[in-house]
C-alpha positions in Angstrom: 86.5 104.3 132.2 86.9 108.0 131.6 86.1 109.6 128.3 89.8 110.7 127.9 91.0 107.1 128.4 88.3 105.7 126.0 89.4 108.2 123.4 93.0 107.4 123.9 92.3 103.7 123.5 90.3 104.3 120.4 92.9 106.4 118.8 95.5 103.8 119.7 93.6 101.4 117.6 92.8 103.7 114.8 94.2 110.3 112.8 92.8 121.7 109.3 92.9 122.7 106.1 95.3 122.6 103.2 98.4 122.0 105.3 98.9 118.4 106.6 101.1 117.2 109.4 103.5 114.9 107.7 106.7 113.0 108.7 109.7 114.6 107.0 110.3 111.5 104.9 106.6 110.5 104.6 104.7 110.0 101.4 102.1 112.6 100.4 98.7 111.8 102.0 96.3 109.7 100.0 93.0 111.2 98.9 91.1 109.5 101.8 93.6 110.7 104.3 93.5 114.3 102.9 89.7 114.2 103.2 89.7 112.9 106.7 92.2 115.6 107.8 90.2 118.3 106.0 86.7 117.2 107.1 87.2 115.0 110.2 85.9 111.6 110.9 83.7 109.6 113.2 85.4 106.5 114.7 83.3 103.7 116.1 84.8 100.9 118.1 83.4 98.6 120.8 80.0 100.4 121.1 81.7 103.8 121.4 81.8 106.6 118.8 84.2 109.5 118.7 84.0 112.6 116.5 87.5 113.7 115.6 88.6 117.0 114.0 92.1 117.6 112.7 94.1 120.8 112.6 96.9 122.0 110.3 99.2 122.2 113.3 99.3 118.4 113.5 96.8 118.1 116.4 93.4 116.4 116.6 90.7 116.5 119.2 87.1 115.5 119.9 84.5 118.1 120.9 85.5 117.8 124.6 89.1 118.8 123.7 90.6 115.3 124.3 93.1 114.3 121.5 96.7 114.4 120.6 99.0 114.7 117.7 98.8 113.2 114.2 100.8 112.8 111.1 100.2 111.4 107.6 102.3 109.0 105.5 100.6 108.0 102.2 97.5 105.9 103.1 98.5 105.8 106.8 97.1 108.0 109.5 99.3 108.0 112.6 98.0 109.3 115.9 99.7 109.9 119.2 97.0 110.3 121.9 98.1 112.7 124.7 97.0 110.1 127.3 99.4 107.5 125.9 102.3 109.4 124.3 102.8 106.5 121.9 102.2 106.6 118.2 99.8 104.2 116.5 99.3 104.0 112.7 96.5 102.5 110.6 96.1 102.2 106.9 93.0 103.6 105.2 91.6 102.6 101.8 91.9 105.0 98.9 89.0 106.6 97.1 86.6 107.3 100.0 84.2 110.3 99.9 82.5 112.4 102.5 79.7 110.5 104.1 81.2 107.1 103.3 81.5 104.5 106.1 84.0 101.7 106.0 85.8 99.3 108.3 89.5 99.1 109.0 91.3 96.5 111.1 93.7 97.6 113.7 96.0 95.7 116.0 93.2 95.9 118.6 90.3 94.9 116.4 87.9 96.3 113.9 86.8 99.9 113.7 84.2 101.7 111.6 85.2 105.0 110.1 82.8 107.6 108.7 84.3 110.4 106.7 82.6 113.7 107.5 
């Protein structure tokens, strides 16, 4: 499986600076989502880890340049991987800080998120 496809799969199960990509009617991003968009995150799933960075223009990518678009909606981070073109949203817990690691459950199974 190619790296791009793996990243697209991970992002489908999973999302820069002061400006945040946000749906027109979306709620303001939660503190955890703000921090993830500002600092980035590592996403681990199925023995694979991805280092994701987010930009104020609503895009995200890993160091190789593979990524897509994102938007925030309250405690949700919604990502649309370029490889799929379909949006997937996951809820993130409030109150997380840089360096914290936590698990979330997606439609495709558990993932471990580390806030950078």
